[in-house]
N, C-alpha and C positions, 0 to 999 in steps of 0.2 A: 672374506671382506667383512662380514658383520662382526666377527670376533674381534676385529681390530678397532671398532668404533664403540668405545665405552663413553656414553653421553651423559652420565649422571655422576656428581651434580654438575649443573651448568657452570661453565667457566670460559672465559675468552680463550679461544684457540683457533688460529687460522686454518689448521688442518681439518677442523670441523666442516668448514664450508666445502673443502675439496672432498671430504667423505660423503657429504650430502649429494654434491654433484655425481660422484660415482655411483651412489645408490639409485639416484633417479635414472642414470643410464642403464643400470642392471635391471631396474623394475619398470622401465618405461612401458612395456607391453604386458606386464603381469596383471592378473586379475586381482580385484579388490580384497579377496580373502588372503591371497599371498602377501599383499602389501601389509595388511593388518597383522598378519601373523609374523612377518618380519619385524615390524615395529614392537610387537608385544613380546615375542619370545627371544629376539636377538638384540635389537637396537636399544630398546628402553626397558626391557625386562619388567620388574615390578614398579616402574617409575613413570607410569603412564595412566591416563584416565580418558574416557570417552565423554565427549560433550555433545549432547543431543537435544534438539528443540522438540522432539516428539511431534514434528509437523507431518506434511503431506508425504515426504520421501523417507522419512527417518526409519521406517520399519526395515529398509534395505540394509543400512549400516548396522542397525542392531541385530539383525539376523546374522550378519558376519560376525559380530561380536560374540554371539551365542555360539557360533561354530567354533571359534577360537577359544573362548573362555568365558564362561557365564558369570564368573565371579568378578570379572573386571569392574572397577567403578565406573558407573555411568552418571554424569552430571546432568540434571535438568534444572534450568533456571526458572524457578517459580517466581515470576516478577509480581504476581498478584493481579495481572491484567490479562491473563490467558482466558480464552474461550473455555466455558465449562466442558465442551467436547474434548478439548485437548487434555484436560486434567483427567478425564475419564480414560482417554487413549493411553495415557501413561501406564495406568493400571492394567489396561488391555494388553498392551505389548509385553509388560513385565511378566504377566501370567503366561501369555502364548508362547514367549521365547524362553521362559525359565530363567530370566536375569535376576540374579540374587542380590545385587549390589547398587541399586538405583538410589541416587542421593539427590535430595531436592535442596537446591541452593536458594536462599531467600535474601532480599535486601536487608541492609541494617535498619531496624526500626527507628534508630535515632536520625539516620539520614532522611528516612521518609518523613519524620516529624519536622525536621529542619527545613528541607528543601521542597517537600511535596506533601503538605499537611492535608490538602484537599483532594489529593489523587488526580489532579488535572494537569500536571506538569507536561504530560505528553501533547497537550494542545498548543502550549507556547514555547516549549523548548524540548522537542523530542530527543535531541542529542544527550541532554543532561538527564532526561528520564531513563534512556538506555544505559547511561553510565552508572547511575545509581542502582538501578534494578538488575543489570546484567553484567557490566564490565567489573565493577568492584567486587561483587560477590565471587565472581569467577576467578578474578586475579588472586584473591586470597587463597584460593585452593591450588591454582595452577603454580604459584610461587613455590609450593613445596614439591613440585614434580619436575622431572627432566623433559617432559613433553605431553602432548595431548592429541587426540584423534577427533577430526571434524567430518561432517558430512558434505562439505562444499564440493561444488562441480564446476567445471570450466564453462558449461554452456549457460549458467545462470545469470551471469552479468559480464559485461565487456572487461571490467577490472579483474574477474576471475578467469579470463580467457587463456591465461598462460600459467595456470595453477599446476604445480608439480605435485607428485605423490609426497614428497618430503620437502619441507621448508625449514630453514634456520632462521628463526626470528631474532629480532633485534637484542633480545635478552639472552641469547644463546640456548634457547630451547628448541626442541624439535616439534614441529607440527605436521602431523600426518594426515593426508587426504586420500583415503583408498578409493573413493568414488570420483576422483578428479577427472577421469576420462569418461565417465558414464554420461550418456545422453538421456533425454527425456524418454525415449523409447526403451533404452536399456534399463532404466529405473522401472518402468511399467512392466516390461518383460520379466524382470527379476521378481517383482511382487507377485506376478501370476504364477510363474514357475514354482514358487515356494509357498503359495497359498497364504500370503501375509494379509493380515486385517488392514483395510484402508482407514485412514482418518475419517471420522464421521462427516467432516466438512468437505472432503475432497469432491464428492459427488455433487455438491451444491455449488461448485465453481471456484473454491478456494484452492489454488494450486500451490501456493507458498504460504505458510500459516505461522504468524507470529502472535504478538499481543492483539487482542480483540480490537481495541480503538485504532490501531494503525494498520489493520489488514482488511482489504476489500476483495470482492469477487474479481476473478480474472476472466476476461472475454475470450472466446475461441479465437486461437491464433495469436493472442497476446504473448508477451514474454511471461513466463510463469511467476516472476517476481515483480511483475508490474503492479500487482495489488498491494505491495508492501510500501508504506508511507507514500501512497499516491498523491501526486501533486507537489511533493516536496523534493528539494534537491538533496536527497538521502537514499542510499542503497544498502547501507550496512548498520547494524546496531552498534558496532564499535568494539566487539570482542575479537574481531579480526583485523583490526588496524595494526599494521606492521611498520617496519622501518621506513617505507616509502612515503607513508603519510597521505597517499592519494586515493585511498579506497573510497572515501566519502568527504564531503565538505560539510562544515557546521551549517545548520539551518535555523539556528535559534533567531536570527535577525531577519529571516526571509519575510518578505511582505506577504501578508494574507489580506487580500482585497475583496474577497467574496463574502458577503453578509447573507447568512442563511440560518434559519432556525435559532435566531437570537444571538449569534456570535460570528465573528469574523474567522474564516477558516482558509485553508490553503485550497486554491482553485485547481480541481483535477483537469480542468479543461484549458486549452490554449486557443488563441485567435488563429484564423486562416492566414497562411503565409504564401507569398509568391513562390511557385515552384512545388507546392504541395500536390500530391497525387490523391485525387478523390477516392481512388479504389483501395488505398492503403492507409490513409491518415487514421489516427486514433485520438479519442478525446480532444477532438477539434471542432470548433463551430464553423461549419461549411456555409458560405454565404448562399442565400436562396438562388441567385442567378447561377452560381457554380453548380448548385445541386440540380436545377432544372436542365442545365446543359450537359450534366453528367449523371442523370437520374439512375440509370441501370447500374453504373459502376458503383455509386454510392449505396444503393440498396443491397448490392452484392457484398459490400465491404462488411466483414464480419465483426469489426471493432465498435466499440461504443462511440458515438459521435453526436454533435449537437448541430442545430440549425440557426443561422443568423438571418433575421428578417430585418431588412433596411426599410426606411420610411417609404420608399417607392415600390417595395415588393408587394404583390398581390396574394394575400393569405389564402385566397380561393383556390389559387393554382397549386398550393402546397397542402391543402387540407387532407387529401387522400393518404398522404405519406407521413403526416406528423407523428404517428405512433412509432415510426422507425427510429426517431431520435430520442436520446436520453434527456436532452436539454434543448429548450427554445430560447435563444437570446433576441430580445427586442431592441433594436438600436435607437437611441435618442441622441442625435448628433448636436443638439443645441437646446437650451432651455425653452426656446419659443416654438419648438417643432413638437407638436403634440400628436403627430400621427401614430406614434408608437402606442399610445393608449388605445386607439381603435384596433391596432393589430392584436394587442394583448386580449382585449375583449373578444375578438373573433376567435383566437386561438383556444381560449378557455371556455367562453360561453357557447359559442356556436358549434365549434369543432371538438369540444370536450377533451381537449389534451390535459392529461392528468400528471404529467411530469414537471420537472423543474421549468419554470419560466422566469427568466432573469432580464434585468434592465442593464444595459451596457451604454458607455458613452458619457454624456454630460449629466450625471445623475447627482442631483443636489437635494439637500434636506426637505425643501419645501415640496419636492416632487413625490417623495417616498410614500406618503399616505394615499395620494392619488393613484399611484401605480399599484399599490397593494389592493385598492378597490377594484382594479381591472384585472386582478388574478395574478400579478407578478408576485413571486415569493422568494425571490433572490436578487441581490444587487451587487454589481461591481462597482466599488466606490474607492476613489483615490483623493477626493476633496477632503481635507483635513477636518473642517467643521461639520461636515456631514458625518464622517466616521465618529466624531465625538458624540454627536446627536444620537446616532444609532446605538453607540455602546452604552450611553447613559439613559436611553429611553426618552430623550427630550425632543421629541418630534412634533411638528405642527399637526393638529388634528382638524378634521372636517366634519362638522355635525349637520350642516345644512346642504342638500344637494338640489341643484337646478337640472342636472341631467342624471337620472337614476341609473344604478348598475344592478343587474340581475333582476330578481323578482320581489325582493323585499324592501328596497329603498323607494321612498315616495319624494318626488321633487317639491321644492317649496312653492307655495301659491295654489296647489291643487286641493281638491275636496275629495278625500278618499272614498267617502260614502256614496259619491256619485259615479265612481268608476265601475264599469260593468265587470262581472266576474269573467274569468278566462273562458268558461264554457259557454258564454253568451256572445263572445266575439265572433265575427265572421271574417 
């Protein structure tokens, strides 16, 4: 069968699709090495390259490459945004497996200068950042080949759930996925069986590793790729976009309403919705009333979650469990409802919660400084004028206080020299 499928150079041929279907039938239950060997030695011969991210699972595919042919070209997309640990891991695996043809592909400096001169395009338009730093450098190389090999797996995302071993892309090239049928357990078992070195970040909770700015730690039980572009409607970098065009949607225009650490960013958390299960939700602000009614289930939930404190909530009832949450949201339902300030001070000052404390609801520019004084360090803002004030730093300031916060502020009209020292109070 293989001898009849000469796939290089690419050209439109309806029989190619039939040939790919036949190959998938023949190799449906074959092991990854057999699939790779078929692609390299029969299907594409000297017209194929390996594309590897050198991420958490990359050692498995690269070990198979070393089993078949250590001289095969292995492309690594050096975006300029990788973790230092990843760059060291490239060298580690190259030496450990004896790979002699690892090629680092870098973005065009002229594109970086034109479209990303400050190196922060990933913050405002991650799709374009991926396109410049990954898709274009790879496309230039793949255009010269009849096909390429990836490390994608069915279990990683819903869109990859029907991934075959062999794909015919829209440009009539062959994409080979030797690990398509591997599960997470298969990957780990393979790494252990062959004594493969782990990526240095894997043990720290990074289960799928891409560029540093767009990769976060994954909680126990989460989808391994949940840490990639967290909070964005983005699942792929773009190098795997095919003719269906449905792998991921653009996120350039996506609203970023969470103001934190001096900038508006994508919010990894979502509000609680009717029908949510407190035992399984993740990155959700669980209302205090729901938490108290389902305390054991929430505490047993392994995923990161937040707590939503409404004006009527009693913070005292929640104090013992605040540390369970990654974020505490304080609700301000109206400009004239100031109960949220008291809740925030209790959370931060009395109960020493050290995580994210955010304001949600009717958050306006005149409140921001007052909220910050009470320990709130993040703000969900949709009001246009308030967004502008935060972005430009033009906020109302408060210099005189009638009600002091903490231990350093002195209320107006008092005489500090007459105040007793803390040690003298009874």
